[in-house]
MIMISE-471057 format. One line per field, with one value per residue (C-alpha): x, y, z. Coordinates in pm, whole numbers, plus 50000, padded with zeros to 5 digits. Example, Ala and Ser with C-alpha at 12.3 -4.5 7.8 and 13.67 -1.06 7.14 Angstrom:
// residues 2
c1 = 51230 51367;
c2 = 49550 49894;
c3 = 50780 50714;
END
This chain:
// residues 484
c1 = 50418 50350 50227 49997 49861 49782 49616 49389 49304 49182 48981 48833 48687 48564 48378 48213 48119 48086 47919 47936 47812 48057 48348 48242 48214 48565 48719 48528 48660 49014 48987 48850 49143 49397 49290 49406 49713 49844 50010 50218 50467 50455 50741 50990 51002 51138 51381 51506 51560 51740 51977 52061 52111 52347 52574 52476 52557 52295 52267 52196 51945 51757 51751 51618 51358 51238 51187 50995 50782 50684 50581 50378 50209 50106 49968 49764 49606 49517 49372 49147 49017 48960 48775 48549 48477 48384 48172 47973 47981 47945 47820 47577 47622 47618 47899 47788 47901 48122 48143 48373 48494 48584 48765 48970 49078 49198 49376 49573 49629 49775 49992 50152 50223 50361 50606 50714 50788 51090 51249 51103 51194 51548 51564 51442 51703 51980 51829 51800 51547 51505 51413 51148 50942 50984 50819 50546 50489 50434 50109 49914 50070 49912 49604 49472 49413 49225 49020 48934 48819 48609 48462 48375 48206 48026 48132 48094 48278 48465 48605 48729 48893 49073 49223 49378 49510 49675 49847 49975 50110 50312 50447 50557 50719 50923 51022 51147 51323 51519 51626 51703 51919 52162 52244 52155 52341 52060 52151 51994 51799 52067 51943 51602 51671 51804 51507 51263 51422 51391 51043 50899 50793 50657 50433 50144 50194 50193 49872 49700 49817 49687 49356 49326 49377 49080 48859 48695 48575 48468 48271 48102 48015 47882 47641 47566 47599 47863 47778 47876 48205 48259 48174 48434 48707 48717 48831 49071 49231 49256 49420 49657 49776 49960 50033 50283 50518 50556 50555 50848 51037 50983 51075 51410 51481 51425 51745 51926 51827 51921 52269 52317 52203 52453 52720 52595 52510 52188 52249 52217 51897 51750 51852 51719 51386 51356 51427 51199 50916 50960 50949 50643 50464 50553 50396 50095 49965 49831 49656 49508 49371 49219 49034 48912 48775 48603 48525 48212 48358 48671 48463 48236 48528 48769 48532 48218 47854 47786 48045 47956 47837 48199 48241 48079 48400 48687 48773 48808 49011 49238 49332 49408 49610 49816 49893 49995 50223 50390 50446 50578 50946 50933 50753 51033 51285 51147 51194 51523 51688 51594 51284 51002 50850 50772 50628 50414 50271 50188 50020 49820 49686 49609 49428 49233 49112 49030 48826 48649 48542 48434 48195 48059 48038 47952 47665 47300 47295 47565 47577 47486 47733 47838 48151 48164 48191 48482 48660 48606 48726 49047 49116 49082 49296 49564 49585 49658 49904 50077 50144 50272 50514 50657 50710 50880 51131 51215 51299 51492 51690 51616 51431 51236 50922 51016 50867 50926 50649 50414 50533 50390 50051 50082 50160 49869 49638 49759 49680 49331 49267 49385 49150 48863 48912 48930 48611 48426 48515 48494 48364 48544 48339 48582 48919 49090 48938 49044 49399 49382 49283 49571 49818 49685 49726 50092 50144 50033 50192 50550 50616 50500 50732 51013 50939 50975 51293 51140 51170 51517 51708 51855 51502 51406 51717 51634 51287 51429 51681 51399 51218 51533 51442 51796 51947 51659 51698 52076 52033 51770 51976 52286 52107 51925 52249 52424 52416 52529;
c2 = 50952 50846 50505 50664 50914 50632 50430 50726 50762 50402 50466 50782 50592 50296 50509 50723 50464 50130 50236 50110 49753 49640 49813 49670 49316 49327 49469 49217 48926 49062 49085 48729 48583 48810 48662 48317 48469 48531 48188 48292 48495 48402 48640 48480 48803 48987 48702 48738 49114 49058 48791 48967 49309 49153 49020 48653 48479 48626 48310 48097 48353 48385 48008 47950 48224 48113 47756 47879 48116 47845 47608 47872 48000 47647 47605 47924 47798 47461 47632 47867 47596 47349 47607 47712 47348 47257 47570 47525 47142 46935 47233 47339 47714 47985 48234 48574 48884 48700 48399 48102 48241 48573 48400 48193 48506 48673 48355 48383 48753 48670 48388 48625 48883 48617 48501 48858 48904 48673 48951 49262 49148 49085 49436 49578 49386 49518 49869 49880 50159 50197 49838 49806 50114 50025 49691 49864 50116 49860 49741 50069 50144 49824 49797 50154 50184 49854 49979 50295 50086 49859 50155 50377 50083 50001 49637 49398 49249 48979 49225 49446 49147 49056 49407 49339 48998 49136 49402 49129 48932 49238 49280 48917 48920 49236 49147 48801 48931 49189 48922 48639 48863 48886 48518 48395 48072 47850 47599 47387 47594 47555 47842 47696 47659 48015 48159 47955 48055 48425 48394 48178 48472 48649 48365 48458 48833 48794 48592 48828 49141 49005 48896 49236 49409 49218 49178 49519 49457 49099 49196 49487 49252 48986 49218 49482 49499 49514 49883 49944 49768 49998 50312 50206 50082 50373 50637 50383 50333 50708 50757 50475 50679 50930 50672 50529 50802 50630 50285 50383 50529 50224 49991 50164 50212 49845 49715 50035 49987 49620 49706 49983 49751 49489 49762 49869 50219 50290 50666 50673 50467 50724 51016 50853 50781 51141 51286 51041 51120 51495 51464 51235 51490 51775 51594 51431 51667 51948 51692 51517 51846 51930 51596 51635 51982 51899 51523 51529 51779 51564 51251 51431 51575 51282 50982 51116 51171 50799 50796 51117 50905 50795 51136 50983 50782 50946 51201 50920 50715 51015 51032 50659 50693 50977 50775 50475 50689 50846 50504 50324 50395 50308 49983 49881 49946 49668 49390 49537 49510 49144 49158 49030 48875 49223 49329 49014 49090 49448 49340 49063 49296 49576 49341 49180 49525 49623 49311 49309 49668 49591 49322 49579 49877 49726 49469 49555 49362 49600 49972 49917 50175 49974 50119 50415 50161 49993 50327 50402 50057 50091 50439 50329 50020 50215 50478 50201 50038 50372 50406 50049 50087 50411 50247 49948 50154 50353 50029 49880 50173 50460 50644 50912 51096 51409 51704 51934 51754 51968 52258 52076 52077 52454 52491 52258 52486 52778 52575 52500 52870 52967 52712 52821 53182 53079 52874 53195 53332 53030 52675 52346 52222 52160 51995 52330 52470 52155 52201 52569 52476 52228 52491 52737 52473 52422 52797 52856 52540 52565 52934 52875 52573 52794 53062 52810 52662 52330 52384 52495 52556 52205 52060 52258 52137 51781 51799 51967 51684 51430 51573 51639 51448 51452 51294 51050 50930 50904 50688 50466 50425 50333 50077 49913 49878 49712 49334 49164;
c3 = 49084 48725 48838 49097 48845 48601 48877 48949 48578 48580 48896 48742 48446 48651 48904 48636 48375 48554 48877 49233 49179 48907 49077 49414 49272 49129 49447 49662 49453 49463 49843 49860 49663 49835 50169 50057 49897 50250 50229 49927 50135 50507 50585 50344 50141 50446 50505 50146 50185 50514 50378 50050 50213 50468 50192 50165 49833 49593 49380 49685 49811 49482 49429 49780 49761 49416 49539 49844 49637 49387 49667 49852 49537 49446 49797 49755 49432 49588 49895 49693 49459 49743 49952 49665 49577 49936 49978 49656 49636 49955 50158 49882 49927 49662 49612 49740 49551 49303 49068 49010 48675 48835 49120 48874 48687 49005 49115 48791 48866 49208 49071 48820 49089 49323 49055 48979 49351 49312 49108 49273 49626 49505 49355 49686 49882 49655 49670 49291 49301 48927 48841 49109 49010 48643 48707 48908 48631 48356 48517 48491 48152 48019 48241 48241 47862 47880 48177 47985 47687 47909 48099 47803 47632 47958 47955 48247 48539 48343 48087 48370 48537 48212 48207 48550 48442 48128 48340 48572 48273 48171 48526 48554 48208 48272 48629 48537 48224 48427 48674 48432 48211 48504 48450 48796 48873 48989 49258 49526 49783 50050 50271 50347 50720 50756 50568 50773 51105 51018 50870 51149 51373 51063 50940 51163 51116 50735 50735 50978 50791 50461 50610 50775 50441 50298 50606 50580 50224 50297 50607 50428 50138 50376 50556 50294 49913 49642 49604 49967 49899 49601 49801 50059 49827 49579 49832 49982 49640 49589 49931 49846 49549 49764 50037 49787 49915 50252 50091 49870 50167 50392 50103 50071 50442 50532 50364 50469 50833 50812 50686 50946 51225 51113 51141 51484 51361 51552 51548 51169 51188 51427 51205 50886 51057 51173 50829 50649 50890 50834 50457 50465 50685 50450 50156 50322 50593 50369 50146 50450 50584 50245 50238 50597 50528 50197 50194 49977 49731 49693 49626 49380 49182 49196 49199 49034 49139 49190 49469 49654 49949 49992 50155 50466 50519 50332 50605 50861 50613 50545 50915 50918 50599 50749 51064 50852 50637 50941 51097 50789 50844 51213 51135 50898 51176 51394 51137 51008 51350 51370 51593 51375 51688 51825 51491 51496 51840 51744 51420 51587 51855 51607 51368 51653 51757 51396 51317 51654 51602 51244 51368 51611 51375 51031 51059 51102 51432 51559 51497 51130 50999 50689 50523 50764 51046 50869 50841 51211 51316 51116 51253 51616 51562 51378 51653 51902 51660 51606 51979 52008 51716 51857 52196 52032 51831 52143 52323 52028 51880 52121 51844 52033 51923 51729 51924 51628 51442 51652 51437 51135 51308 51357 50987 50911 51107 50893 50580 50712 50784 50436 50273 50497 50386 50020 50058 50149 49806 49574 49607 49557 49263 48975 48921 48883 49205 49393 49261 49361 49717 49731 49613 49870 50142 50056 50006 50366 50511 50387 50473 50830 50849 50718 50980 51263 51115 51009 50633 50523 50204 50228 50237 49929 49751 49851 49692 49381 49349 49382 49081 48876 48560 48420 48733 48755 48397 48436 48747 48584 48269 48466 48681 48390 48191 48483 48469 48789;
END
């Protein structure tokens, strides 16, 4: 929550002081480099989580994964530099929407994050859920003050990029310090074959997933302007702030599911998925409804007047974000039970649909919808992907759809009615009125859930435990003191 709040603070200053073009140029370049960075993982991160969580020798696992990560990261750097050289040299083309200096900075940014992944993926595999968020938190703690300084002084693209790089340096330093202090016994990477055999079906899915995550921005930038990229990316970043809820849950459930599958305990996997899905819906549905009802007001208040046009797309993106959050836990099931091939097929088909629709919706020769077209394409593709994932988990673990989630939609309708009534009295035009509308949404949503038996005292106690600062600090302190 702290990390997400800091990320939004950085976004707030960039969208107000730097404008759509500078912000769009930076996000376009990050997407360009991230596309090549697909080769830095290739599914070996999932293989590492799988092996460590199943009890394999941790020193052998870390040594193997570190060797793989260094090789793949080096390959990424060579691939980016070679591609840029060929494009600007022998082919004689100019870089559109970015520059060589900016690309080099974000290559360094990705290298630092790739190296830190040796530690953070290990923490995830061991379910050390204090170290991982601590590493994540250090980035905005360092980067956001620098972004504020750059924004307030209305500096340029390069200064903003340096803020990101310095944050990545802090992440890599802390992540590697936390891992090296455990005195890992480095050895020959003896598990290469096992890692490769598990990762093989994931190689294509990893590349396609990474390309898909950047394709929308690259296609918008190719056919429109950096400003259009900025108008699209800013609401996506904001929605990603509260999507971290589902990311955190799926990050934790993956090694848990893997361990339960190894024990043959499919019933517990089904129950954990059901509970996780309920809690994600409780947090995300009222916020999603608020954004759908007041898209332009949300963009004006949260992103600033320069980004009010983002309201054209944010409601569509909110629906996609909600579907992705609800599907996160079920998606982690598929790989955790040892069927990355199924996950690969689902991802390939979903991405193929997404990109095909983008080339239809975004360019001027198509429907010419720019960033709104990208949002529509992703929503349609994710609806199809949602259905495929649910069918797959039913076949693999007999996890059925939860019919009681329909009660959440009834409660969501009550939240929408409450906000509609409030809108007749006051307008959503300030931060405090937006917060008021959010509180009213939850105030209508949760009592209706309670009336239909879908929100109980145990659920309330669960959320209170989650935000219990004393317990949280005690857990973090204990984990950080422990040296394995």
